[in-house]
PQR file of N, CA, C, O and H, with PARSE charges and radii, in Angstrom:
ATOM      1  N   MET A   1      48.267  96.708  95.274 -0.4000 1.5000
ATOM      2  CA  MET A   1      49.005  97.842  95.835 -0.0000 2.0000
ATOM      3  C   MET A   1      49.893  97.391  96.996  0.5500 1.7000
ATOM      4  O   MET A   1      51.076  97.727  97.061 -0.5500 1.4000
ATOM      5  N   ILE A   2      49.313  96.644  97.883 -0.4000 1.5000
ATOM      6  CA  ILE A   2      50.093  96.173  99.040 -0.0000 2.0000
ATOM      7  C   ILE A   2      51.268  95.320  98.561  0.5500 1.7000
ATOM      8  O   ILE A   2      52.381  95.455  99.070 -0.5500 1.4000
ATOM      9  H   ILE A   2      48.353  96.371  97.831  0.4000 1.0000
ATOM     10  N   LYS A   3      51.028  94.458  97.601 -0.4000 1.5000
ATOM     11  CA  LYS A   3      52.096  93.601  97.081 -0.0000 2.0000
ATOM     12  C   LYS A   3      53.218  94.446  96.501  0.5500 1.7000
ATOM     13  O   LYS A   3      54.397  94.187  96.742 -0.5500 1.4000
ATOM     14  H   LYS A   3      50.124  94.349  97.188  0.4000 1.0000
ATOM     15  N   GLN A   4      52.841  95.439  95.749 -0.4000 1.5000
ATOM     16  CA  GLN A   4      53.860  96.294  95.130 -0.0000 2.0000
ATOM     17  C   GLN A   4      54.715  96.964  96.200  0.5500 1.7000
ATOM     18  O   GLN A   4      55.939  97.022  96.091 -0.5500 1.4000
ATOM     19  H   GLN A   4      51.883  95.649  95.554  0.4000 1.0000
ATOM     20  N   VAL A   5      54.058  97.458  97.217 -0.4000 1.5000
ATOM     21  CA  VAL A   5      54.791  98.130  98.296 -0.0000 2.0000
ATOM     22  C   VAL A   5      55.747  97.146  98.960  0.5500 1.7000
ATOM     23  O   VAL A   5      56.893  97.488  99.249 -0.5500 1.4000
ATOM     24  H   VAL A   5      53.063  97.411  97.305  0.4000 1.0000
ATOM     25  N   LYS A   6      55.280  95.935  99.198 -0.4000 1.5000
ATOM     26  CA  LYS A   6      56.139  94.920  99.832 -0.0000 2.0000
ATOM     27  C   LYS A   6      57.376  94.661  98.973  0.5500 1.7000
ATOM     28  O   LYS A   6      58.498  94.616  99.477 -0.5500 1.4000
ATOM     29  H   LYS A   6      54.349  95.657  98.963  0.4000 1.0000
ATOM     30  N   ILE A   7      57.158  94.497  97.696 -0.4000 1.5000
ATOM     31  CA  ILE A   7      58.274  94.223  96.786 -0.0000 2.0000
ATOM     32  C   ILE A   7      59.249  95.398  96.799  0.5500 1.7000
ATOM     33  O   ILE A   7      60.464  95.204  96.843 -0.5500 1.4000
ATOM     34  H   ILE A   7      56.246  94.535  97.287  0.4000 1.0000
ATOM     35  N   TYR A   8      58.724  96.585  96.761 -0.4000 1.5000
ATOM     36  CA  TYR A   8      59.566  97.782  96.770 -0.0000 2.0000
ATOM     37  C   TYR A   8      60.409  97.827  98.040  0.5500 1.7000
ATOM     38  O   TYR A   8      61.616  98.064  97.988 -0.5500 1.4000
ATOM     39  H   TYR A   8      57.737  96.742  96.725  0.4000 1.0000
ATOM     40  N   ILE A   9      59.767  97.601  99.170 -0.4000 1.5000
ATOM     41  CA  ILE A   9      60.480  97.629 100.453 -0.0000 2.0000
ATOM     42  C   ILE A   9      61.580  96.571 100.457  0.5500 1.7000
ATOM     43  O   ILE A   9      62.700  96.829 100.897 -0.5500 1.4000
ATOM     44  H   ILE A   9      58.786  97.409  99.213  0.4000 1.0000
ATOM     45  N   GLN A  10      61.251  95.381  99.965 -0.4000 1.5000
ATOM     46  CA  GLN A  10      62.247  94.297  99.929 -0.0000 2.0000
ATOM     47  C   GLN A  10      63.460  94.706  99.096  0.5500 1.7000
ATOM     48  O   GLN A  10      64.605  94.498  99.499 -0.5500 1.4000
ATOM     49  H   GLN A  10      60.341  95.171  99.608  0.4000 1.0000
ATOM     50  N   SER A  11      63.196  95.276  97.955 -0.4000 1.5000
ATOM     51  CA  SER A  11      64.307  95.661  97.080 -0.0000 2.0000
ATOM     52  C   SER A  11      65.156  96.750  97.750  0.5500 1.7000
ATOM     53  O   SER A  11      66.381  96.751  97.632 -0.5500 1.4000
ATOM     54  H   SER A  11      62.266  95.444  97.628  0.4000 1.0000
ATOM     55  N   GLU A  12      64.507  97.651  98.435 -0.4000 1.5000
ATOM     56  CA  GLU A  12      65.250  98.705  99.149 -0.0000 2.0000
ATOM     57  C   GLU A  12      66.159  98.085 100.209  0.5500 1.7000
ATOM     58  O   GLU A  12      67.328  98.448 100.341 -0.5500 1.4000
ATOM     59  H   GLU A  12      63.512  97.650  98.531  0.4000 1.0000
ATOM     60  N   ILE A  13      65.599  97.155 100.949 -0.4000 1.5000
ATOM     61  CA  ILE A  13      66.372  96.493 102.010 -0.0000 2.0000
ATOM     62  C   ILE A  13      67.590  95.802 101.398  0.5500 1.7000
ATOM     63  O   ILE A  13      68.699  95.899 101.924 -0.5500 1.4000
ATOM     64  H   ILE A  13      64.650  96.860 100.842  0.4000 1.0000
ATOM     65  N   GLU A  14      67.375  95.111 100.293 -0.4000 1.5000
ATOM     66  CA  GLU A  14      68.489  94.417  99.633 -0.0000 2.0000
ATOM     67  C   GLU A  14      69.564  95.417  99.199  0.5500 1.7000
ATOM     68  O   GLU A  14      70.759  95.177  99.370 -0.5500 1.4000
ATOM     69  H   GLU A  14      66.474  95.032  99.865  0.4000 1.0000
ATOM     70  N   ASP A  15      69.123  96.524  98.643 -0.4000 1.5000
ATOM     71  CA  ASP A  15      70.080  97.552  98.192 -0.0000 2.0000
ATOM     72  C   ASP A  15      70.927  98.030  99.369  0.5500 1.7000
ATOM     73  O   ASP A  15      72.149  98.140  99.267 -0.5500 1.4000
ATOM     74  H   ASP A  15      68.152  96.720  98.503  0.4000 1.0000
ATOM     75  N   VAL A  16      70.269  98.306 100.464 -0.4000 1.5000
ATOM     76  CA  VAL A  16      70.990  98.792 101.651 -0.0000 2.0000
ATOM     77  C   VAL A  16      72.012  97.745 102.109  0.5500 1.7000
ATOM     78  O   VAL A  16      73.151  98.079 102.437 -0.5500 1.4000
ATOM     79  H   VAL A  16      69.277  98.216 100.546  0.4000 1.0000
ATOM     80  N   LYS A  17      71.593  96.485 102.127 -0.4000 1.5000
ATOM     81  CA  LYS A  17      72.503  95.411 102.547 -0.0000 2.0000
ATOM     82  C   LYS A  17      73.718  95.353 101.636  0.5500 1.7000
ATOM     83  O   LYS A  17      74.850  95.223 102.102 -0.5500 1.4000
ATOM     84  H   LYS A  17      70.668  96.214 101.861  0.4000 1.0000
ATOM     85  N   LYS A  18      73.479  95.450 100.349 -0.4000 1.5000
ATOM     86  CA  LYS A  18      74.591  95.389  99.391 -0.0000 2.0000
ATOM     87  C   LYS A  18      75.571  96.539  99.643  0.5500 1.7000
ATOM     88  O   LYS A  18      76.787  96.351  99.648 -0.5500 1.4000
ATOM     89  H   LYS A  18      72.559  95.556  99.971  0.4000 1.0000
ATOM     90  N   LYS A  19      75.022  97.705  99.847 -0.4000 1.5000
ATOM     91  CA  LYS A  19      75.879  98.873 100.101 -0.0000 2.0000
ATOM     92  C   LYS A  19      76.723  98.643 101.346  0.5500 1.7000
ATOM     93  O   LYS A  19      77.921  98.929 101.356 -0.5500 1.4000
ATOM     94  H   LYS A  19      74.034  97.857  99.843  0.4000 1.0000
ATOM     95  N   GLN A  20      76.097  98.128 102.389 -0.4000 1.5000
ATOM     96  CA  GLN A  20      76.831  97.877 103.631 -0.0000 2.0000
ATOM     97  C   GLN A  20      77.958  96.880 103.398  0.5500 1.7000
ATOM     98  O   GLN A  20      79.067  97.060 103.901 -0.5500 1.4000
ATOM     99  H   GLN A  20      75.124  97.895 102.381  0.4000 1.0000
ATOM    100  N   GLU A  21      77.676  95.836 102.642 -0.4000 1.5000
ATOM    101  CA  GLU A  21      78.707  94.837 102.345 -0.0000 2.0000
ATOM    102  C   GLU A  21      79.870  95.478 101.602  0.5500 1.7000
ATOM    103  O   GLU A  21      81.033  95.212 101.904 -0.5500 1.4000
ATOM    104  H   GLU A  21      76.775  95.690 102.233  0.4000 1.0000
ATOM    105  N   LYS A  22      79.553  96.317 100.637 -0.4000 1.5000
ATOM    106  CA  LYS A  22      80.609  96.993  99.873 -0.0000 2.0000
ATOM    107  C   LYS A  22      81.475  97.829 100.814  0.5500 1.7000
ATOM    108  O   LYS A  22      82.703  97.806 100.731 -0.5500 1.4000
ATOM    109  H   LYS A  22      78.608  96.534 100.391  0.4000 1.0000
ATOM    110  N   LYS A  23      80.821  98.560 101.701 -0.4000 1.5000
ATOM    111  CA  LYS A  23      81.560  99.402 102.647 -0.0000 2.0000
ATOM    112  C   LYS A  23      82.486  98.540 103.496  0.5500 1.7000
ATOM    113  O   LYS A  23      83.647  98.890 103.706 -0.5500 1.4000
ATOM    114  H   LYS A  23      79.824  98.578 101.768  0.4000 1.0000
ATOM    115  N   LYS A  24      81.972  97.415 103.981 -0.4000 1.5000
ATOM    116  CA  LYS A  24      82.788  96.523 104.813 -0.0000 2.0000
ATOM    117  C   LYS A  24      84.008  96.056 104.037  0.5500 1.7000
ATOM    118  O   LYS A  24      85.124  96.059 104.555 -0.5500 1.4000
ATOM    119  H   LYS A  24      81.029  97.131 103.810  0.4000 1.0000
ATOM    120  N   LYS A  25      83.787  95.656 102.795 -0.4000 1.5000
ATOM    121  CA  LYS A  25      84.900  95.177 101.969 -0.0000 2.0000
ATOM    122  C   LYS A  25      85.935  96.284 101.807  0.5500 1.7000
ATOM    123  O   LYS A  25      87.136  96.042 101.930 -0.5500 1.4000
ATOM    124  H   LYS A  25      82.880  95.654 102.374  0.4000 1.0000
ATOM    125  N   LYS A  26      85.469  97.487 101.532 -0.4000 1.5000
ATOM    126  CA  LYS A  26      86.387  98.615 101.354 -0.0000 2.0000
ATOM    127  C   LYS A  26      87.201  98.831 102.627  0.5500 1.7000
ATOM    128  O   LYS A  26      88.415  99.024 102.570 -0.5500 1.4000
ATOM    129  H   LYS A  26      84.493  97.684 101.432  0.4000 1.0000
ATOM    130  N   LYS A  27      86.530  98.796 103.768 -0.4000 1.5000
ATOM    131  CA  LYS A  27      87.226  99.007 105.036 -0.0000 2.0000
ATOM    132  C   LYS A  27      88.304  97.954 105.225  0.5500 1.7000
ATOM    133  O   LYS A  27      89.426  98.262 105.629 -0.5500 1.4000
ATOM    134  H   LYS A  27      85.543  98.639 103.815  0.4000 1.0000
ATOM    135  N   LYS A  28      87.955  96.711 104.928 -0.4000 1.5000
ATOM    136  CA  LYS A  28      88.940  95.625 105.086 -0.0000 2.0000
ATOM    137  C   LYS A  28      90.149  95.902 104.218  0.5500 1.7000
ATOM    138  O   LYS A  28      91.287  95.762 104.666 -0.5500 1.4000
ATOM    139  H   LYS A  28      87.044  96.461 104.599  0.4000 1.0000
ATOM    140  N   LYS A  29      89.908  96.292 102.983 -0.4000 1.5000
ATOM    141  CA  LYS A  29      91.015  96.568 102.072 -0.0000 2.0000
ATOM    142  C   LYS A  29      91.891  97.680 102.641  0.5500 1.7000
ATOM    143  O   LYS A  29      93.117  97.577 102.641 -0.5500 1.4000
ATOM    144  H   LYS A  29      88.984  96.405 102.619  0.4000 1.0000
ATOM    145  N   LYS A  30      91.255  98.738 103.122 -0.4000 1.5000
ATOM    146  CA  LYS A  30      92.015  99.864 103.676 -0.0000 2.0000
ATOM    147  C   LYS A  30      92.883  99.400 104.831  0.5500 1.7000
ATOM    148  O   LYS A  30      94.053  99.774 104.920 -0.5500 1.4000
ATOM    149  H   LYS A  30      90.259  98.822 103.122  0.4000 1.0000
ATOM    150  N   LYS A  31      92.323  98.594 105.711 -0.4000 1.5000
ATOM    151  CA  LYS A  31      93.087  98.109 106.863 -0.0000 2.0000
ATOM    152  C   LYS A  31      94.325  97.355 106.395  0.5500 1.7000
ATOM    153  O   LYS A  31      95.419  97.553 106.923 -0.5500 1.4000
ATOM    154  H   LYS A  31      91.373  98.290 105.639  0.4000 1.0000
ATOM    155  N   LYS A  32      94.146  96.492 105.406 -0.4000 1.5000
ATOM    156  CA  LYS A  32      95.281  95.714 104.905 -0.0000 2.0000
ATOM    157  C   LYS A  32      96.366  96.654 104.394  0.5500 1.7000
ATOM    158  O   LYS A  32      97.549  96.463 104.679 -0.5500 1.4000
ATOM    159  H   LYS A  32      93.257  96.331 104.977  0.4000 1.0000
ATOM    160  N   LYS A  33      95.961  97.657 103.647 -0.4000 1.5000
ATOM    161  CA  LYS A  33      96.934  98.601 103.096 -0.0000 2.0000
ATOM    162  C   LYS A  33      97.704  99.273 104.229  0.5500 1.7000
ATOM    163  O   LYS A  33      98.927  99.401 104.169 -0.5500 1.4000
ATOM    164  H   LYS A  33      95.000  97.812 103.416  0.4000 1.0000
ATOM    165  N   LYS A  34      96.988  99.696 105.250 -0.4000 1.5000
ATOM    166  CA  LYS A  34      97.643 100.373 106.372 -0.0000 2.0000
ATOM    167  C   LYS A  34      98.688  99.471 107.001  0.5500 1.7000
ATOM    168  O   LYS A  34      99.796  99.913 107.306 -0.5500 1.4000
ATOM    169  H   LYS A  34      95.994  99.592 105.299  0.4000 1.0000
ATOM    170  N   LYS A  35      98.335  98.201 107.198 -0.4000 1.5000
ATOM    171  CA  LYS A  35      99.280  97.270 107.816 -0.0000 2.0000
ATOM    172  C   LYS A  35     100.549  97.185 106.979  0.5500 1.7000
ATOM    173  O   LYS A  35     101.659  97.211 107.511 -0.5500 1.4000
ATOM    174  H   LYS A  35      97.435  97.842 106.951  0.4000 1.0000
ATOM    175  N   LYS A  36     100.375  97.083 105.667 -0.4000 1.5000
ATOM    176  CA  LYS A  36     101.543  96.982 104.784 -0.0000 2.0000
ATOM    177  C   LYS A  36     102.428  98.215 104.951  0.5500 1.7000
ATOM    178  O   LYS A  36     103.650  98.103 105.052 -0.5500 1.4000
ATOM    179  H   LYS A  36      99.474  97.062 105.235  0.4000 1.0000
ATOM    180  N   LYS A  37     101.804  99.384 104.979 -0.4000 1.5000
ATOM    181  CA  LYS A  37     102.569 100.626 105.108 -0.0000 2.0000
ATOM    182  C   LYS A  37     103.384 100.602 106.397  0.5500 1.7000
ATOM    183  O   LYS A  37     104.559 100.970 106.397 -0.5500 1.4000
ATOM    184  H   LYS A  37     100.812  99.475 104.897  0.4000 1.0000
ATOM    185  N   LYS A  38     102.767 100.173 107.489 -0.4000 1.5000
ATOM    186  CA  LYS A  38     103.471 100.150 108.766 -0.0000 2.0000
ATOM    187  C   LYS A  38     104.702  99.261 108.683  0.5500 1.7000
ATOM    188  O   LYS A  38     105.772  99.623 109.171 -0.5500 1.4000
ATOM    189  H   LYS A  38     101.813  99.874 107.489  0.4000 1.0000
ATOM    190  N   LYS A  39     104.544  98.086 108.059 -0.4000 1.5000
ATOM    191  CA  LYS A  39     105.671  97.164 107.943 -0.0000 2.0000
ATOM    192  C   LYS A  39     106.810  97.833 107.194  0.5500 1.7000
ATOM    193  O   LYS A  39     107.970  97.738 107.595 -0.5500 1.4000
ATOM    194  H   LYS A  39     103.675  97.792 107.664  0.4000 1.0000
ATOM    195  N   LYS A  40     106.473  98.511 106.101 -0.4000 1.5000
ATOM    196  CA  LYS A  40     107.506  99.175 105.303 -0.0000 2.0000
ATOM    197  C   LYS A  40     108.251 100.190 106.164  0.5500 1.7000
ATOM    198  O   LYS A  40     109.479 100.264 106.124 -0.5500 1.4000
ATOM    199  H   LYS A  40     105.531  98.589 105.775  0.4000 1.0000
ATOM    200  N   LYS A  41     107.509 100.964 106.936 -0.4000 1.5000
ATOM    201  CA  LYS A  41     108.132 101.992 107.781 -0.0000 2.0000
ATOM    202  C   LYS A  41     109.121 101.338 108.739  0.5500 1.7000
ATOM    203  O   LYS A  41     110.233 101.835 108.919 -0.5500 1.4000
ATOM    204  H   LYS A  41     106.511 100.904 106.969  0.4000 1.0000
ATOM    205  N   LYS A  42     108.723 100.228 109.355 -0.4000 1.5000
ATOM    206  CA  LYS A  42     109.602  99.557 110.309 -0.0000 2.0000
ATOM    207  C   LYS A  42     110.897  99.147 109.629  0.5500 1.7000
ATOM    208  O   LYS A  42     111.983  99.328 110.178 -0.5500 1.4000
ATOM    209  H   LYS A  42     107.819  99.825 109.209  0.4000 1.0000
ATOM    210  N   LYS A  43     110.772  98.592 108.430 -0.4000 1.5000
ATOM    211  CA  LYS A  43     111.965  98.151 107.701 -0.0000 2.0000
ATOM    212  C   LYS A  43     112.894  99.344 107.477  0.5500 1.7000
ATOM    213  O   LYS A  43     114.103  99.244 107.684 -0.5500 1.4000
ATOM    214  H   LYS A  43     109.889  98.444 107.985  0.4000 1.0000
ATOM    215  N   LYS A  44     112.325 100.465 107.055 -0.4000 1.5000
ATOM    216  CA  LYS A  44     113.137 101.651 106.790 -0.0000 2.0000
ATOM    217  C   LYS A  44     113.890 102.054 108.049  0.5500 1.7000
ATOM    218  O   LYS A  44     115.080 102.365 107.991 -0.5500 1.4000
ATOM    219  H   LYS A  44     111.343 100.547 106.887  0.4000 1.0000
ATOM    220  N   LYS A  45     113.205 102.050 109.183 -0.4000 1.5000
ATOM    221  CA  LYS A  45     113.842 102.452 110.438 -0.0000 2.0000
ATOM    222  C   LYS A  45     115.043 101.559 110.720  0.5500 1.7000
ATOM    223  O   LYS A  45     116.109 102.036 111.108 -0.5500 1.4000
ATOM    224  H   LYS A  45     112.238 101.797 109.230  0.4000 1.0000
ATOM    225  N   LYS A  46     114.855 100.246 110.520 -0.4000 1.5000
ATOM    226  CA  LYS A  46     115.948  99.312 110.785 -0.0000 2.0000
ATOM    227  C   LYS A  46     117.150  99.655 109.919  0.5500 1.7000
ATOM    228  O   LYS A  46     118.289  99.673 110.386 -0.5500 1.4000
ATOM    229  H   LYS A  46     113.989  99.858 110.204  0.4000 1.0000
ATOM    230  N   LYS A  47     116.874  99.928 108.645 -0.4000 1.5000
ATOM    231  CA  LYS A  47     117.970 100.250 107.725 -0.0000 2.0000
ATOM    232  C   LYS A  47     118.712 101.487 108.227  0.5500 1.7000
ATOM    233  O   LYS A  47     119.942 101.521 108.236 -0.5500 1.4000
ATOM    234  H   LYS A  47     115.949  99.913 108.265  0.4000 1.0000
ATOM    235  N   LYS A  48     117.967 102.487 108.639 -0.4000 1.5000
ATOM    236  CA  LYS A  48     118.595 103.724 109.122 -0.0000 2.0000
ATOM    237  C   LYS A  48     119.513 103.423 110.298  0.5500 1.7000
ATOM    238  O   LYS A  48     120.633 103.929 110.362 -0.5500 1.4000
ATOM    239  H   LYS A  48     116.967 102.459 108.632  0.4000 1.0000
ATOM    240  N   LYS A  49     119.044 102.603 111.226 -0.4000 1.5000
ATOM    241  CA  LYS A  49     119.845 102.274 112.400 -0.0000 2.0000
ATOM    242  C   LYS A  49     121.156 101.627 111.969  0.5500 1.7000
ATOM    243  O   LYS A  49     122.225 101.960 112.481 -0.5500 1.4000
ATOM    244  H   LYS A  49     118.134 102.191 111.175  0.4000 1.0000
ATOM    245  N   LYS A  50     121.058 100.699 111.020 -0.4000 1.5000
ATOM    246  CA  LYS A  50     122.266 100.021 110.548 -0.0000 2.0000
ATOM    247  C   LYS A  50     123.245 101.030 109.982  0.5500 1.7000
ATOM    248  O   LYS A  50     124.441 100.977 110.269 -0.5500 1.4000
ATOM    249  H   LYS A  50     120.190 100.430 110.604  0.4000 1.0000
ATOM    250  N   LYS A  51     122.734 101.951 109.175 -0.4000 1.5000
ATOM    251  CA  LYS A  51     123.603 102.966 108.571 -0.0000 2.0000
ATOM    252  C   LYS A  51     124.296 103.771 109.665  0.5500 1.7000
ATOM    253  O   LYS A  51     125.496 104.032 109.581 -0.5500 1.4000
ATOM    254  H   LYS A  51     121.763 101.994 108.942  0.4000 1.0000
ATOM    255  N   LYS A  52     123.549 104.159 110.682 -0.4000 1.5000
ATOM    256  CA  LYS A  52     124.123 104.952 111.775 -0.0000 2.0000
ATOM    257  C   LYS A  52     125.264 104.175 112.436  0.5500 1.7000
ATOM    258  O   LYS A  52     126.318 104.743 112.723 -0.5500 1.4000
ATOM    259  H   LYS A  52     122.574 103.947 110.751  0.4000 1.0000
ATOM    260  N   LYS A  53     125.056 102.893 112.674 -0.4000 1.5000
ATOM    261  CA  LYS A  53     126.086 102.074 113.310 -0.0000 2.0000
ATOM    262  C   LYS A  53     127.341 102.072 112.453  0.5500 1.7000
ATOM    263  O   LYS A  53     128.453 102.228 112.959 -0.5500 1.4000
ATOM    264  H   LYS A  53     124.200 102.432 112.441  0.4000 1.0000
ATOM    265  N   LYS A  54     127.153 101.894 111.157 -0.4000 1.5000
ATOM    266  CA  LYS A  54     128.308 101.875 110.245 -0.0000 2.0000
ATOM    267  C   LYS A  54     129.056 103.198 110.326  0.5500 1.7000
ATOM    268  O   LYS A  54     130.284 103.221 110.403 -0.5500 1.4000
ATOM    269  H   LYS A  54     126.250 101.767 110.746  0.4000 1.0000
ATOM    270  N   LYS A  55     128.319 104.290 110.309 -0.4000 1.5000
ATOM    271  CA  LYS A  55     128.949 105.614 110.381 -0.0000 2.0000
ATOM    272  C   LYS A  55     129.749 105.731 111.660  0.5500 1.7000
ATOM    273  O   LYS A  55     130.878 106.222 111.639 -0.5500 1.4000
ATOM    274  H   LYS A  55     127.321 104.271 110.247  0.4000 1.0000
ATOM    275  N   LYS A  56     129.185 105.288 112.775 -0.4000 1.5000
ATOM    276  CA  LYS A  56     129.888 105.371 114.062 -0.0000 2.0000
ATOM    277  C   LYS A  56     131.197 104.603 113.985  0.5500 1.7000
ATOM    278  O   LYS A  56     132.238 105.094 114.421 -0.5500 1.4000
ATOM    279  H   LYS A  56     128.268 104.889 112.791  0.4000 1.0000
ATOM    280  N   LYS A  57     131.143 103.396 113.431 -0.4000 1.5000
ATOM    281  CA  LYS A  57     132.349 102.575 113.322 -0.0000 2.0000
ATOM    282  C   LYS A  57     133.406 103.315 112.508  0.5500 1.7000
ATOM    283  O   LYS A  57     134.577 103.363 112.886 -0.5500 1.4000
ATOM    284  H   LYS A  57     130.297 102.998 113.077  0.4000 1.0000
ATOM    285  N   LYS A  58     132.978 103.888 111.390 -0.4000 1.5000
ATOM    286  CA  LYS A  58     133.917 104.610 110.524 -0.0000 2.0000
ATOM    287  C   LYS A  58     134.557 105.758 111.300  0.5500 1.7000
ATOM    288  O   LYS A  58     135.770 105.959 111.236 -0.5500 1.4000
ATOM    289  H   LYS A  58     132.027 103.849 111.083  0.4000 1.0000
ATOM    290  N   LYS A  59     133.745 106.498 112.024 -0.4000 1.5000
ATOM    291  CA  LYS A  59     134.254 107.639 112.792 -0.0000 2.0000
ATOM    292  C   LYS A  59     135.285 107.162 113.808  0.5500 1.7000
ATOM    293  O   LYS A  59     136.341 107.776 113.960 -0.5500 1.4000
ATOM    294  H   LYS A  59     132.760 106.334 112.077  0.4000 1.0000
ATOM    295  N   GLU A  60     134.986 106.086 114.492 -0.4000 1.5000
ATOM    296  CA  GLU A  60     135.926 105.551 115.498 -0.0000 2.0000
ATOM    297  C   GLU A  60     137.244 105.151 114.838  0.5500 1.7000
ATOM    298  O   GLU A  60     138.320 105.412 115.377 -0.5500 1.4000
ATOM    299  H   GLU A  60     134.128 105.587 114.368  0.4000 1.0000
ATOM    300  N   GLN A  61     137.154 104.519 113.674 -0.4000 1.5000
ATOM    301  CA  GLN A  61     138.369 104.097 112.969 -0.0000 2.0000
ATOM    302  C   GLN A  61     139.206 105.317 112.579  0.5500 1.7000
ATOM    303  O   GLN A  61     140.433 105.298 112.669 -0.5500 1.4000
ATOM    304  H   GLN A  61     136.280 104.307 113.236  0.4000 1.0000
ATOM    305  N   GLU A  62     138.526 106.367 112.148 -0.4000 1.5000
ATOM    306  CA  GLU A  62     139.247 107.574 111.742 -0.0000 2.0000
ATOM    307  C   GLU A  62     139.939 108.215 112.945  0.5500 1.7000
ATOM    308  O   GLU A  62     141.019 108.790 112.811 -0.5500 1.4000
ATOM    309  H   GLU A  62     137.529 106.382 112.075  0.4000 1.0000
ATOM    310  N   ARG A  63     139.333 108.117 114.083 -0.4000 1.5000
ATOM    311  CA  ARG A  63     139.892 108.765 115.281 -0.0000 2.0000
ATOM    312  C   ARG A  63     141.123 108.026 115.792  0.5500 1.7000
ATOM    313  O   ARG A  63     142.019 108.637 116.373 -0.5500 1.4000
ATOM    314  H   ARG A  63     138.455 107.650 114.192  0.4000 1.0000
ATOM    315  N   VAL A  64     141.167 106.751 115.583 -0.4000 1.5000
ATOM    316  CA  VAL A  64     142.236 105.943 116.181 -0.0000 2.0000
ATOM    317  C   VAL A  64     143.634 106.458 115.830  0.5500 1.7000
ATOM    318  O   VAL A  64     144.438 106.652 116.742 -0.5500 1.4000
ATOM    319  H   VAL A  64     140.439 106.254 115.110  0.4000 1.0000
ATOM    320  N   PRO A  65     143.962 106.687 114.569 -0.5600 1.5000
ATOM    321  CA  PRO A  65     145.328 107.137 114.269  0.2800 2.0000
ATOM    322  C   PRO A  65     145.699 108.477 114.933  0.5500 1.7000
ATOM    323  O   PRO A  65     146.880 108.726 115.172 -0.5500 1.4000
ATOM    324  N   VAL A  66     144.754 109.309 115.223 -0.4000 1.5000
ATOM    325  CA  VAL A  66     145.057 110.651 115.759 -0.0000 2.0000
ATOM    326  C   VAL A  66     145.520 110.615 117.194  0.5500 1.7000
ATOM    327  O   VAL A  66     145.809 111.660 117.776 -0.5500 1.4000
ATOM    328  H   VAL A  66     143.795 109.106 115.029  0.4000 1.0000
TER
END
């Protein structure tokens, strides 16, 4: 009886450890995804700024003849 209980407890402990490892892996994956998203956002912002600059230049050119 005691042996059986010990084995059962051991298996439970192992199960818990495995679950924790899975959770850690999932968290790591999520973090990586978030980082990628942030980088994409930054790139988009840069593009927008460039477009704005171009528009400003065009507007200035249009104003010159007037």
